N, C-alpha and C positions, 0 to 999 in steps of 0.2 A: 504493500500500500504506500509506503513512504517513497519508494522509487518512482511509483506512478505520480505521486504528488510533486516530486521534484521536477519531473518532466512537464507536468501541467503548469507549475509556477514559472519555469523557464520559458515555456511557450507563451504564456500570458505576458511576461515581460517583453519578449521579442515582438509580440503583437502590438504593444503600446508604441514601440518605435515604428513599426510598419504602418501604423495608422496615423502617425504624425502628431501624437499628443505628448511625446517626449523627445528631447534632443540630448546629446552627450550622455550624462548619467542622471538626468533630472527626473527621477521617478522610481517607483518600485511597486511590485506586486507581491503579495504573500497569500498562502493558502494554509488552511488548518485541517488536520485530522483530529477530530474531537475524540475518537475512540482511544487514541494513544496520547492525546494531549500535547501533540507536537505541531509546531508551526514551521513551515518552510518559507524562506524569504530571500530576495535578491541580496547578494553581497554588496557591501558599501563601496562605491566609487569604481566599480568594474563596468567597462563599456559594454553596451549591448552586443556589439559586433563580435566580441571575443567570448561570449558567455555560452555555457552549456549546462545541462542538468547537473553535472558533477560539481559545478561551482555554487549551486544553491546551498544555503546555510539552514541548518535545523536547530530550532530553539524550543526549549520547554515552555509551554504556555504558562504554567503557574510560577515557576522560579525565574523565568527569563534568561536562563543559562543556556549558552550554546552547547549542544550535545553532539553535533556533527558538522563537519565542513572545514575547509582549509582557510577560509576567508572570514573576516569580521562581517557580521550581518549589517544590513542597512542601518544608517543612523536613525531612521524612523521606526526601528523595531519596537520600542516601548509604546509608541502611539498605536501600532497595530495590535500589540498584546492587550492594551487597555480596552480597545474596541471589542476584541474577541471575548474578553472576560465579561464585559458588560452586556453583550448581545449574543445569546446562544444561537440565534437564527443565522448569523453571519458565518460563511465558510471561506470567503475570499475578500481581500482588501487591496485597493489600488490608490496610489498617491502620484499625482503629476504636478507639473508647474505649467500647465497648458495656458495659453496667452489670455483668452477671454475670461476664463474662470478666475485666473489670478487678478485680472483687472478689477473684477467685482470684489475679490478678497481685499485688494489694496484700497479700494474705495470704502470698504466696510459695509457693503450692500448685499442684501439678499438678492437672489436671481428670481425675478417675479415670473409667475405662470401667465404668459401672454398669448399662448396659442396651443393648438392641438398637438403639435410635436412634443412640447413640454408635457402636456397632460397625458400622453400615451405612456410615459415612464415615471413621472414624479407627481405624486398627488398633492400638489400645492407648491409654493415657492421653495426654492432650494436655499436653506438658511445659511447665513454667515454667522459664525460664532462671535462672541465678544472677544475683545483683545485680551491677551494674557497680561497679567500684572508683572511688574518688575520682579517681584519675588518668585512668581511662577517661571519666568524666563531664566532667572539666575539660579533656580533650583533644579528640579527634575524636569527640564524643559520638554523633552519628547513625551514623557508620561503626562505632563500637564497639558500638552497639546491634545492628547487622547482624552483627557478629562473634560476639556471645554467642548470637544465634539460630543462626548457622552451627555454632558449637561444640556447641550442644544438638542440632541436627538431624543432625549427623554420627554421633550415637550410634544413630540409627534404622537398624537393619540391613536393613529392607525398603525403604529409600529414602525420600526426602523427600516423595513423593506419597502414601505410605501413611499418613502423618500430616500432612495438608495445612494445618497451622497450629500455632502455639505462642504462649505468652504471655510477655512480657518482664516480669521481676519489677519491681514498683512502677510499671509503665507500662501495658501492655495487650496486646491480641492482634494478631498478624499472621497472615494466611492467604495461601494461594497455590494456583495450579492451572496447567494447561497454557495457559490464556488468561484474559482479564479476567473473563469470565462465570463460569468455575469458581472463580476467586479470591473473587468476591463471594458466590457460592453457599456456599462453605466458611465465609466470615465469618459469614453468617446462621446456618448450621447450628451453628458453634462457639458462638455466643452462646446459642442454644436449648439446646444440650447443657450449657453452663455453668449455665444457669438450672435445668435438670432435676437436675443434680448437686448444686447448692446446696440445693435443696428436699429432695432425697432424703437428703442427709447431715444436714439439720436434723431429719428424721423419724427417721432411723436412722444414726448415725455409723459403724456397723459394716457398712453395705451393701457388697456386692461382686457381681461377676458372674464365673462360672466361665470360664476361658479357652476351653473348647470352644464356648461360645455366641458369644464374640467371633469365633472362627475361622469358625464357620458363617455368621454374618451378614455378616462382612466379605467373605469369599470367594464368597458367592453373588452379590455385586454387582461384585466386582473379580477380575481375574486370568483365566487361560485357561479356567477351568471355571465362570465366572460364568453364572448362568441367570436372574437377575432381569431383568424387562422384556422387550421384543420383540427378536427377532433383527434383524440389519441388513438382511435381505432384505424385511422387512415382512410375511412370511408367518405 
């Protein structure tokens, strides 16, 4: 199982680069095997071009100790661990510095739900966390980054998977899903939604979308009455 997860995490990291939401070493993906309590994550500062499954780093979920791997894990490891510990629904996490999402983070603004593309994937605005305090930054910075994300996402009454991403003020986006592929998918969608929102607000700062459109588009893809796509039987 662990070798399969290493391959999945490596492939997810390479997919980030292929889809243009990371450059150089600006991002990371992790995946979690809850049965063993082990997280696999990208190594710190290793270029995507040179990376293979054997380079992935294995970290114990509870202790945060590296248990396997020749490299140091991502510097964002403690943020990933905090999110996994807080939300048992999550099986994969992605962090990027994608341009439009970072622009909203640097402005300290939520990404508003302005259209149906947004509504298909995020049930409401994509929240921006509060800024970290001086004490939080000078202390356990990465763990505290996780803590402000947790603080923000616990306000989502429909659960953390209904809004599968958020932006950390002055930093950038984190996204998640049931597995690594979902986490990367949501990272790519989040960046496109941020780009659409930025351009929409530039054209019309008063833009908005009625809640009934949000409801219709989100729930036609999600929940017990979803009807988008093919049924599981393939008929």
